C-alpha positions in Angstrom: 0.0 0.0 0.1 1.4 3.4 -1.0 1.9 5.8 1.9 3.3 9.4 1.7 5.1 10.6 4.6 7.9 13.4 5.4 11.2 11.8 5.9 14.3 13.6 7.0 17.4 13.2 5.1 15.5 12.6 1.8 16.1 15.0 -1.3 13.2 17.0 -2.1 10.8 15.1 -4.4 12.6 11.9 -4.1 10.6 8.8 -3.6 12.1 5.7 -1.9 10.2 2.3 -1.6 10.8 0.2 1.4 9.0 -2.8 3.1 7.9 -2.5 6.5 5.3 -4.5 8.6 4.2 -6.5 5.6 3.1 -3.9 3.3 4.9 -1.3 1.1 5.8 2.1 2.2 6.5 4.9 -0.2 8.1 8.1 1.3 8.0 11.7 0.2 10.2 14.4 1.5 7.2 16.7 1.8 9.4 19.5 0.3 7.9 19.6 -3.1 7.8 23.4 -2.8 10.1 26.2 -1.6 9.8 27.1 2.0 8.4 30.6 3.2 5.6 30.5 0.7 2.1 31.7 1.9 -0.9 29.2 1.6 -1.9 30.8 -1.7 1.2 29.4 -3.3 -0.4 25.8 -2.9 -3.0 24.6 -5.3 -4.4 21.5 -3.5 -7.0 22.8 -1.1 -9.1 20.9 1.5 -11.1 21.4 4.8 -12.1 19.7 7.9 -15.3 19.2 9.6 -17.2 18.0 12.7 -20.6 18.2 14.2 -19.7 21.6 15.2 -20.2 22.9 11.3 -23.7 23.8 10.3 -25.5 21.0 8.4 -26.3 19.9 6.0 -23.2 20.5 4.1 -23.3 21.0 0.3 -20.3 18.8 -0.6 -20.7 19.1 -4.3 -20.4 22.8 -4.0 -17.1 22.3 -2.3 -15.8 20.1 -5.1 -17.1 22.6 -7.8 -15.1 25.3 -6.1 -11.8 23.4 -6.3 -11.4 21.6 -3.1 -10.1 18.1 -3.2 -9.9 16.7 0.3 -11.7 16.6 3.8 -10.8 15.2 7.2 -13.8 14.5 9.3 -14.0 14.2 13.1 -15.0 10.6 14.1 -14.1 10.1 17.7 -12.6 11.6 20.8 -11.0 10.0 23.8 -12.4 6.4 24.6 -16.0 6.9 24.2 -17.3 9.9 22.1 -18.4 9.4 18.5 -19.1 12.5 16.4 -22.9 12.0 15.5 -22.4 13.5 11.9 -19.4 11.4 11.0 -20.8 8.3 9.3 -23.3 10.3 7.1 -20.8 13.0 6.2 -18.2 10.5 5.3 -20.5 8.8 3.0 -21.8 12.0 1.4 -18.3 13.6 0.9 -17.0 10.5 -0.7 -20.1 10.4 -2.8 -19.6 13.9 -3.9 -16.0 13.2 -5.0 -13.8 14.4 -2.2 -10.7 12.5 -0.9 -11.7 11.8 2.8 -10.4 10.4 6.0 -11.8 10.3 9.5 -9.8 11.9 12.4 -9.5 11.1 16.2 -9.3 13.8 18.7 -6.8 12.5 21.3 -7.9 13.0 24.8 -7.7 11.2 28.3 -7.3 7.4 28.2 -4.7 5.0 27.1 -3.5 5.5 23.4 -4.4 1.7 22.7 -8.0 2.2 24.2 -8.6 5.4 22.0 -7.2 3.5 18.9 -9.6 0.6 19.4 -12.6 3.1 19.8 -11.4 5.0 16.7 -10.9 1.9 14.6 -14.3 0.6 15.4 -16.0 3.6 14.6 -14.1 4.2 11.4 -14.8 0.6 10.2 -18.5 0.9 10.9 -18.7 3.8 8.6 -17.1 2.1 5.8 -13.5 3.2 6.1 -10.7 0.8 5.6 -7.9 2.9 4.6 -7.6 1.2 1.3 -10.5 2.2 -0.9 -10.3 4.5 -3.8 -10.5 8.0 -2.3 -9.7 7.1 1.3 -6.6 9.0 2.7 -4.8 7.8 5.6 -6.4 8.0 9.1 -5.6 11.1 11.3 -4.9 11.6 15.0 -5.3 15.2 16.1 -2.8 16.1 18.9 -3.6 19.2 20.6 -4.1 21.0 24.1 -7.7 21.0 25.5 -8.6 24.4 26.9 -5.0 25.2 27.3 -4.1 21.9 28.9 -2.4 18.7 27.6 -4.5 15.5 27.6 -4.4 13.5 30.7 -1.7 10.8 30.3 -0.4 11.8 26.8 3.1 10.8 26.2 5.3 9.7 23.1 4.6 6.1 24.3 0.9 6.4 24.4 0.6 8.3 21.0 3.0 5.6 19.6 0.6 2.9 20.9 -2.3 4.8 19.1 -0.3 5.0 16.1 0.9 1.4 16.0 -2.7 0.0 16.5 -4.3 2.3 13.9 -1.4 1.4 11.4 -1.9 -2.3 11.9 -5.6 -1.9 11.5 -5.5 0.0 8.2 -2.2 -0.8 6.7 -1.2 2.8 6.3 0.8 5.4 8.3 -1.6 7.5 10.1 -1.3 11.4 9.6 -0.5 13.4 12.8 -2.1 16.7 13.3 -0.1 18.6 15.8 2.1 21.8 16.6 5.7 22.4 17.9 4.2 23.8 21.1 2.3 20.4 21.7 5.3 18.5 20.9 7.5 20.6 23.3 5.2 20.9 26.2 2.9 17.8 26.1 5.2 15.4 24.6 8.3 17.1 26.4 10.2 17.1 22.9 10.1 13.3 22.7 8.5 12.7 19.2 10.0 9.5 18.0 6.5 8.0 17.7 5.7 10.5 14.8 8.7 9.6 12.7 6.8 7.7 10.0 3.8 10.0 10.0 3.1 12.9 7.7 2.5 16.1 9.6 -0.7 18.2 9.4 0.1 21.5 11.3 -1.8 24.6 12.1 -0.6 28.2 11.8 -3.3 30.7 11.5 -3.3 34.3 9.7 0.4 33.9 9.4 1.1 35.1 5.8 4.3 33.4 4.6 5.1 32.1 8.2 4.6 28.5 7.8 4.3 26.1 10.7 7.2 25.5 12.9 8.9 22.1 12.1 8.1 19.3 14.8 11.3 17.1 15.7 13.0 18.7 12.7 10.4 17.8 10.2 8.3 20.1 8.2 4.5 19.8 7.4 2.7 18.0 4.5 -0.6 19.7 5.2 -1.2 23.2 6.6 -4.2 24.4 8.3 -3.8 28.1 7.7 -7.1 29.3 9.0 -10.0 28.5 11.2 -12.1 31.4 9.9 -12.1 30.5 6.3 -15.1 30.4 3.6 -15.7 27.2 1.8 -18.7 27.0 -0.6 -21.1 24.5 0.6 -20.4 25.3 4.5 -22.2 27.9 6.5 -20.0 29.8 8.7 -16.3 29.7 9.5 -14.4 26.8 8.2 -10.8 25.2 8.9 -9.2 25.5 5.6 -5.9 23.5 4.5 -3.4 23.2 1.9 -1.3 20.1 0.7 2.4 20.7 0.1 2.6 18.3 -3.0 0.6 18.1 -6.2 -2.7 16.8 -6.7 -1.5 13.7 -8.5 0.6 12.8 -5.4 -2.4 13.3 -3.2 -4.5 11.3 -5.4 -1.9 8.5 -5.2 -2.1 8.7 -1.5 -5.8 8.2 -1.7 -5.3 5.0 -3.8 -6.8 6.8 -7.0 -5.7 5.9 -10.4 -5.8 8.5 -13.2 -9.2 9.4 -14.0 -10.7 7.3 -11.2 -13.2 8.9 -8.8 -13.5 8.0 -5.0 -15.8 5.1 -4.2 -18.7 5.1 -1.9 -17.8 3.6 1.5 -19.1 0.2 2.5 -19.0 -2.3 5.4 -15.5 -3.6 6.2 -14.0 -6.6 7.7 -11.2 -6.1 10.4 -8.1 -7.6 9.4 -6.5 -7.5 13.0 -8.0 -7.6 16.3 -8.9 -4.2 17.8 -8.8 -5.1 21.5 -7.3 -7.9 23.5 -10.8 -9.0 24.6 -12.3 -9.1 21.1 -11.7 -12.2 18.9 -10.1 -11.5 15.6 -12.6 -11.1 12.7 -12.3 -14.0 10.0 -10.5 -13.2 6.8 -13.8 -13.4 5.0 -17.0 -12.0 6.4 -19.2 -14.5 8.2 -22.4 -15.4 6.5 -25.4 -13.2 7.2 -28.9 -14.1 7.6 -30.6 -14.1 4.2 -32.5 -10.8 3.5 -35.6 -12.9 3.2 -35.5 -13.9 6.8 -38.5 -12.6 9.0 -37.4 -9.5 11.0 -39.6 -7.1 12.9 -40.2 -3.8 11.2 -39.2 -0.8 13.4 -39.9 2.7 12.5 -40.8 6.0 14.3 -43.1 5.3 17.2 -41.9 1.8 17.7 -41.1 0.8 21.3 -39.8 -2.1 23.4 -36.8 -4.5 23.7 -36.4 -4.8 20.0 -35.9 -1.0 19.6 -33.4 -1.2 22.4 -31.4 -3.9 20.6 -31.4 -2.0 17.4 -30.3 1.1 19.3 -27.4 -0.8 20.8 -26.5 -2.2 17.5 -26.6 1.2 16.0 -24.1 2.4 18.7 -21.9 -0.4 17.9 -21.8 0.8 14.4 -20.6 4.2 15.4 -23.8 6.0 15.6 -24.7 8.3 18.5 -28.0 7.1 19.8 -29.5 6.4 23.3 -30.7 3.1 24.0 -34.0 4.0 25.6 -36.5 1.5 23.8 -38.2 4.4 22.0 -37.7 4.9 18.3 -37.9 8.7 18.1 -36.2 11.3 15.8 -32.6 10.6 17.1 -32.9 6.9 16.5 -34.4 7.5 13.0 -31.5 10.0 12.1 -29.0 7.3 13.4 -30.6 4.7 11.0 -30.6 6.8 8.0 -27.0 7.6 8.5 -26.3 3.9 9.0 -28.1 2.9 6.0 -26.2 5.5 3.8 -22.9 4.2 5.0 -23.8 0.7 4.1 -25.5 1.3 0.7 -29.0 0.7 1.8 -32.1 2.7 1.0 -32.1 5.6 3.6 -35.6 5.5 4.7 -35.0 5.4 8.4 -37.0 2.3 8.9 -35.2 -0.9 10.2 -36.4 -3.9 8.1 -34.7 -7.1 7.0 -31.8 -5.7 4.9 -30.9 -3.2 7.7 -31.2 -5.9 10.4 -28.8 -8.1 8.3 -26.2 -5.3 8.3 -26.8 -4.3 11.9 -26.3 -7.7 13.5 -22.8 -8.8 14.3 -21.3 -12.0 15.6 -20.5 -11.8 19.4 -19.0 -14.5 21.6 -17.0 -15.0 24.8 -14.5 -12.3 25.1 -16.5 -9.8 23.0 -17.5 -6.4 24.6 -19.3 -3.3 23.8 -22.8 -2.2 22.6 -23.5 -5.2 20.4 -23.0 -7.5 23.4 -25.4 -5.3 25.4 -28.0 -5.8 22.6 -27.6 -9.5 22.8 -27.9 -9.4 26.6 -31.0 -7.2 26.3 -32.6 -9.8 24.3 -31.6 -12.7 26.5 -32.9 -10.8 29.6 -36.2 -10.5 27.7 -36.5 -14.3 27.8 -36.3 -14.5 31.6 -32.3 -14.9 32.0 -30.9 -13.2 34.9 -28.0 -11.5 33.4 -26.5 -7.9 33.6 -26.6 -5.8 30.5 -23.2 -4.7 30.9 -21.7 -5.2 27.5 -19.2 -7.9 28.6 -19.9 -11.5 27.1 -18.7 -13.5 30.1 -19.8 -17.0 31.5 -23.3 -15.9 32.5 -24.1 -14.6 29.0 -22.7 -17.7 27.4 -24.7 -20.0 29.5 -27.9 -17.9 28.7 -27.0 -18.1 24.9 -26.4 -21.9 24.8 -29.7 -22.4 26.9 -31.6 -20.2 24.4 -30.1 -22.1 21.5 -31.1 -25.4 22.7 -34.7 -24.4 23.4 -35.0 -23.0 19.9 -33.4 -25.8 18.0 -30.1 -24.0 17.2 -26.5 -25.5 17.5 -25.7 -24.8 21.2 -22.2 -23.3 20.6 -22.7 -20.2 22.8 -21.9 -17.9 19.9 -24.6 -15.4 18.8 -24.4 -15.3 15.0 -27.0 -14.5 12.3 -29.5 -17.4 13.1 -29.3 -16.8 16.9 -29.9 -13.2 16.4 -32.8 -13.8 14.2 -34.5 -16.1 16.7 -33.7 -13.9 19.7 -35.3 -10.6 17.9 -38.4 -12.7 16.6 -39.2 -14.8 19.6 -41.8 -14.0 22.1 -40.3 -12.4 25.3 -41.5 -12.4 28.8 -43.7 -9.3 29.6 -41.0 -8.0 32.0 -37.5 -9.2 31.9 -36.4 -10.9 35.1 -34.3 -8.8 37.3 -30.6 -9.7 37.6 -30.9 -10.1 41.4 -33.7 -10.1 43.8 -34.0 -6.5 45.6 -36.3 -5.2 48.3 -38.6 -2.5 47.2 -37.4 1.0 48.0 -39.0 2.6 51.1 -41.8 4.9 50.8 -39.8 8.0 51.0 -38.0 7.0 47.7 -34.6 6.5 49.4 -32.6 3.3 49.1 -30.3 1.2 51.4 -26.7 0.7 50.5 -27.5 -2.8 49.3 -30.3 -1.6 47.1 -28.4 1.0 45.4 -25.5 -1.2 44.8 -27.7 -4.0 43.4 -29.3 -1.5 41.0 -26.0 0.0 39.8 -24.4 -3.6 39.3 -27.5 -4.8 37.2 -26.8 -1.6 35.0 -23.1 -2.4 34.7 -21.8 0.3 37.2 -19.2 -0.9 39.5 -19.3 -0.5 43.1 -18.3 3.0 44.4 -14.7 3.5 45.3 -13.3 3.8 48.7 -15.4 4.8 51.5 -18.2 6.1 49.5 -21.5 5.5 50.9 -24.9 5.3 49.0 -27.0 4.7 52.2 -30.1 6.9 51.9 -29.5 8.0 48.4 -32.6 8.8 46.4 -33.9 6.2 44.1 -34.3 8.9 41.5 -30.5 9.8 41.8 -29.6 6.2 41.1 -31.9 6.1 38.2 -30.2 9.3 37.0 -26.8 7.8 37.0 -27.8 4.7 35.3 -29.6 6.8 32.5 -26.3 8.7 32.2 -24.5 5.6 31.4 -26.9 4.5 28.7 -27.1 7.9 27.2 -23.3 8.3 27.1 -23.2 4.9 25.1 -21.9 2.8 27.9 -19.1 4.9 29.3 -17.4 3.5 32.4 -18.8 5.4 35.6 -16.8 5.4 38.7 -18.7 7.0 41.7 -16.1 8.6 44.1 -18.7 10.5 46.4 -22.3 9.7 47.6 -24.0 10.4 51.0 -21.0 9.9 53.3 -20.2 12.8 55.8 -17.9 15.5 54.8 -19.9 17.1 51.9 -21.5 20.5 52.0 -25.2 20.4 53.5 -28.1 21.7 51.9 -31.6 20.9 50.4 -30.2 19.2 47.5 -26.9 17.9 48.8 -25.0 14.6 49.0 -26.4 14.1 52.5 -30.0 14.5 51.2 -29.2 11.9 48.4 -29.5 14.3 45.4 -25.7 14.4 44.4 -23.2 12.0 43.3 -19.5 12.8 42.4 -17.9 10.9 39.5 -14.3 10.4 38.4 -12.9 12.5 35.6 -9.4 11.0 35.2 -8.5 7.7 33.2 -11.8 5.9 32.1 -13.8 8.8 33.6 -12.7 10.8 30.5 -15.6 9.1 28.3 -18.1 10.8 30.7 -16.4 14.1 30.6 -16.2 14.1 26.7 -19.9 13.1 26.6 -21.1 15.8 29.0 -18.8 18.6 27.4 -20.1 17.8 23.9 -23.6 16.9 24.1 -25.0 18.8 27.2 -26.1 22.4 27.4 -23.5 24.6 28.9 -24.7 27.1 31.5 -23.4 29.9 33.8 -20.6 28.6 36.1 -21.2 27.9 39.7 -18.5 30.1 41.3 -15.2 29.3 39.5 -16.5 25.8 38.3 -17.8 25.3 34.9 -21.4 23.9 34.7 -23.7 22.1 32.3 -27.3 21.2 32.3 -29.4 18.4 30.6 -32.2 15.7 31.1 -31.7 12.0 31.5 -34.7 9.8 31.1 -36.9 12.6 32.5 -34.7 13.3 35.3 -33.0 16.9 35.4 -29.3 16.8 35.7 -26.8 19.6 36.6 -23.0 18.8 36.0 -20.5 20.9 37.7 -16.8 20.3 36.9 -15.6 20.8 40.3 -12.0 21.8 41.0 -11.3 21.9 44.6 -8.4 23.9 45.8 -6.9 20.9 47.6 -7.1 18.6 44.3 -9.3 15.8 43.4 -11.1 17.2 40.2 -14.4 15.4 39.7 -18.0 15.7 38.4 -20.6 16.9 41.0 -23.9 15.9 39.5 -27.3 16.6 41.0 -30.2 14.6 39.9 -33.5 16.3 40.3 
């Protein structure tokens, strides 16, 4: 596979072919034009987009205006998916733009972030090899003036290695000298094989400062540009090479146009807990198989299942069992990215594409979809997204009772039987519980049991939940569902030491959640989906509604340390 990257020590314009990691690498110096030229000196233009841009975007207008490429935000951290990515990626490719997804690097390990990015990109039909697909991108920049938690040359290297192995191409790195010097402390060996995409705004002929002695291949020269087809300000870029070279990087032969994205099959495992996909796609249920028809207004466990599967495919949707406008939009985006009629209705062909084989060791929303179905047949299992022994036992029991091979693997035939079968009226609870007291407060055991059933770990340290309001526990469970299954770590409950008040921790209204490490997923979700309000003192504040429960999120930064989310559920 041809890869263009900046290499120090190569003469300008020279091309050297080498073999690495089982695929061919082609390296360019990136210096095809003289230095100290303004952006107008470069004729190959592109832009980048995310959900922050006004939609819909008229991609064809951008092509007619001479723009050749676009980078589109797909993910951030370990849990956030850009809700516009899948649809935008399909539409831009269809319009003739060379395109690639980018990942905004945030808190969490580099490997975990890569897994999340790879899954999302693949679900949208990106495999790094189709005609018109540019190499994937990782965006390394400060967040509100601070370096991402835990970022290092080693962690970035882990992200790039996993992404390179998944797509067979060297990823592009978006970064600046300031980020490299302060956040990576000048250690940039992990970036050595990656083309550099660098920002420098309103700088005339002052090009971006080199990183690790290497110059840019793509220059983002303004964030307030104007691109036909986009409303409002746009990030505009130029490529240092020629259009022919960029087309070669995007696997385009002379005269060839970008192809429409389609479903992909992973060539390497994306996480240690997920078995590698076979070299050929597993057989899918025939399109003539009986499947329920889901559309606007539908409700129930089958809708919940479809919502989980849409989330597994990279769509931003809440698994609430109600087929509303958000679910319809996610469905049409999924259908477009998989070459289906985008009617927003989940019928046989859409079910065939949505369902995916899960087994022992699998994890994520697709497993939650299967567990939701199994629970509907009276199985006492947690819908936690982890395919463990309890889920396997429930699967084999279901298969035996429905005349299927009892292999404990949920493939096309088992999916079809699960979705079409007759469930119990109310799924069995994962464990017996005592009804909440009449005042709406829970005992420690009741609260922990409900959290465990929702896949939320027991609170850390000496955190107490005794006397917490049932509505507060319902709220944090709804938060886990709405965020797509983010890991939630409760660090503060009703124990003494909190401020008192009518809606305080002591009164059972508040919970503190961890922000560091795995808590970054919740942080990303709150800051990108909830409504920002006036700060509380010096602390930033957001507002939203979770399953009918009002939530106030305060990013609390105590003077003594211990940053956390202080969330009030009303």
